[in-house]
N, C-alpha and C positions, 0 to 999 in steps of 0.2 A: 477247686475246680473252678474251669473257667471255659466255658462254650460258643463257638465262633463257627457262623457257615454264612452259605448263602442261596437266599430265598429271590426265587423268581415270580413274576407278579405276570399270567397270561389271562388273553379272554379277548372278546370282540372288542371291535372301538365304541366307547358313549358309557360302557357299562358301569365306568367309576370308579377305574384301576387308577388314576392322580390323585383323585379323591381320597382313596382307601392308602394310599401312599404318604399324603399327608396327615393322613388319620394318626397312622403306627408313628409316623417321625415327631408328630407332636406330645406321643405318650414321654418321652425325653427329649433332654438335649441332643441333637443329632446335626445333623447337614445333608443337604442333597446337593451333591456334586453333578454335571452333566458331562458325558464326555463321546464327543464325537468324532466322526470321521466322515470323510467325504462324502456318502451315500446313506448312513445313518446315523443314529442317535441312542445314547445309552444314558440312561437316569438312574445314579444308584441315591438312596436313600437310607444312610447309618443308623440305627439305633443302639443306642450304647447303656449298658448297663455293669454295675460293679462284675460282676461275673459270666457278662456275655455281650456278645456282640452280631449283632443281626444286620446283613448286607441285604437290603431289599433292592431288587433292579425290576423298573418299569418297562414291561418291552413295549414296543406297539401293536394298537388293535392290530387283530389276526383278520387280514383280508382279503380277495384274491388280487394277489400284485396286477396293477395296469399297464403300469411303467418300471422303468429298472431299479430307479431309487425304492420303491415297493418292493422288488423283486429282493432288494439286499436288507432291507429292512426286516422281509419274513424270513431271511436267513439268520437272524439274530437270535428271532424268536425260535429260530429250530433249534437253536446254541444252549434256549433256556432250560431244555431237556438231558443237557449234558452235563452242566457244569451245577446246576443248585443242589443241596441239600432236602429242599423243600418246594416243593409245586403248589403255587397259589394258584387255583381257576376261579377267577370271579367271571358269576354271571347274576343277569339281572333279572326281578321277575316279572314272566310271563315269557321269558327266551326260551328256547325247544331245543337248540342247537349251535354248536359251532360252527362258524362259516366254512372250516376247511378239515374235511373229512379225517386227512391223513393225521393232522395236528389232533384231532380228537382222540384217532386210535391212537395216539401216543401216550393222550392222558392216560386211557382206559388199560391200557399196559405199562404203565410208568414202574419202575422199580424203584424209587424215591417215594418218601409221603408227599399223596396230595392232598391238602384240604381245598374243598369245592365251596366257596363263599357265593351265598346267596345273596345278593345286595338289594339296597333302594326295598329293604319288606316296609319301610314308615308308608310307602306307597300300597300296599296291598292290606289285606284282610287275612282273620285268621285259616279260613278255610281255603283262599287259594295258596297261604304260606304251607298248610302240609299237603295240599296236592303237586304243590313244587318239588318240597323234599321228596314225598313218594316218587314223580317223576326222577330226580336227579341223582335219587340212591337205586333205582334202578340202570339208570345209563350208564352211572360212575361208580359201580358197585366197591369199588378200591380206594375211594375217597370218605373222609371224614368232612360232614356238612356242617355249615353254621351258617345258620343266618345271620344278618349283619346288615346294618343302616350306615355306612362310613361316614356320609354327610351329617347321620347324628351322633354317631360313636358309639350305638349302640354293637356292644358286642365285641369290639375290636381289641378292647384292652384280652377277653379272653382268647382270641383266638393268637395273640402275640406271645402270651401266655404257653400257649401249646407251639408255638414255633417254637419257643425255646426248649421244652422240653423235647423236641422233636433234633434240635444242633447237635451235630458232633463234640464233644471236646477240642479244644484247639483256643492256642491263642489269638487276639484281635488281627483283624488282617490289614487294618487300617488305625493308624492313631489316633486314640480316643480324645485328643485335644484341635483336631481340625475346627476350622473356621466355620462359621453359618453365616456369614454377613452377604455372600455373594451368590449364593446359589441360584437365586430367579435370572439374578442378569444375565448369568451362564448360560442357562437354558434360552431364555430369549434371544441374547444373538448368537447362540447356535439355528434356532430354529429361523432366524433369517437370512442364516447363510446356506444354510439347505436349498432355500426357496432361488436363490440366488443358484445356487448349483442346479436348479431345477432348469429355468429358466433363460440361464445365458449360457455360452458356449464359447469355446477357444480360452484365452487368459483371461479371462475377466472373473470367474469364480475365485481364481487362485491368487486375482491381484485382489481380493478383500476381504477386508477384517470388518469385523462391525462391535462398537464399541455401546453398550445402553448407559447414557448418562444419567437420565431419572430413572426412577423406579417408586410410586407412591401407589401403596395398597392403601383401598376405602372397603368398609364392609362388602361392598356391592361391584366393583370395580376395582380395576389396575391402572393404574397411570403410568403410560411408559414414555421415554424419548430415548431415541437409538440413533446413532450415527454410523453412518456405512462409509467406510472408509477405502477410498481408492489410488492409486497411483499417479494415474495421469489425468489431464483434463477429457480427453476422447473418453475414458472409460467412465467416466464420470456422467457425462453424456449417455452414454450407452445404456448404464443403471437407469437412467431417471426417462429415458424414453419419448417418444412427443407427446407433447402437452401431459408428461408425468404420468403416462398408462402404464411405464413399463412397471415401474416404481410401486404404484399404486396397486398393481397385481401383486407384487412380494410382499406386501403391507395385509391386504385382505385375507392373502392364506397364512399366514404365520399367525395375521392375530385370529383364525378359525383354529390352527392348532394348538396357539396360548390357552384358549377360549376351554379347550377340553382337557390341555393340562391342569391348570391350574382350579376349572371349573368355576368359575367367574367370568363374567364380561369386561373385557378389555379394550382399551382408547390405548391407538398403539401411533405415535409420530415418527417416520422416517425422513433422516436427511443425508446428503452425500455430501463429503467433504475428499478433498484433494490433502493426500497423507503423501508424499513423493519418497519413494523408494523406502518406505516404511519394512519392507521384507530384508531390507540391509541393514534396515540401521539396528544396532544392539539393544538401545535405548528402548527403542519404540514393541520390539521385539518382546522384551522384558515388562514392556506396561502392558501388552495385549497376553501375556503369561505364558511365555516363550521364552529360552532359552536363560534359564534361572540358575543357570551354573555362576 
């Protein structure tokens, strides 16, 4: 018997969703891939075993959208309630509520299994933990509650085992021999491209491709060198901006998102190069992961 299914992780920003994703994926040989559209991204972590496949979806942190890009990101969070076999609602010690009441209402009335993960218990004491468990038991009576520390790995394996128990019988959705060597670079590329979509107008975002040439991970920091490809010299000037201010803004905002995702400090270097007509060049398209025929 083989089990497989989709497990969506939701919660407020900065509650440790990405750390949890990495902790799950670290239990087995796996892949994290990023799949982006123009105004949102989707991060999948695939955990494989001989008789199971867990497809984890790390959705954006739930916020009240301030602009169109965030509206689209929240649209993806909404879909988490529609296509998941198991829903993981992650909160942290001291948290009292979800920032969006409509989302919270969907969680409490969910017809699929809900696991409420009380994260960062390594920062609490026994009395506080017991009070938090009681609080969330009352708020989300339909959920199974698991105190965890995603960072320390406490109870993560137990949660994964429970997820596997809840999955339906199914063949795997993805090949079990997926490559694992490029996921971080894919995520970095798409995060940078998101910022370009947000801050540049007209044809600029659509003439851009991002290539992360260097990725070095140390214990407390990740060092990244990424190149933004454009098709014309004029586009290069627009991307860089007056005295480099526009490019710096992209770097600063991308770094903040990446630090949230990876859970550690990011040092990012951005460069801009002209790669003429890359969108019409079959070799270049293949290099950037398109046109795989």
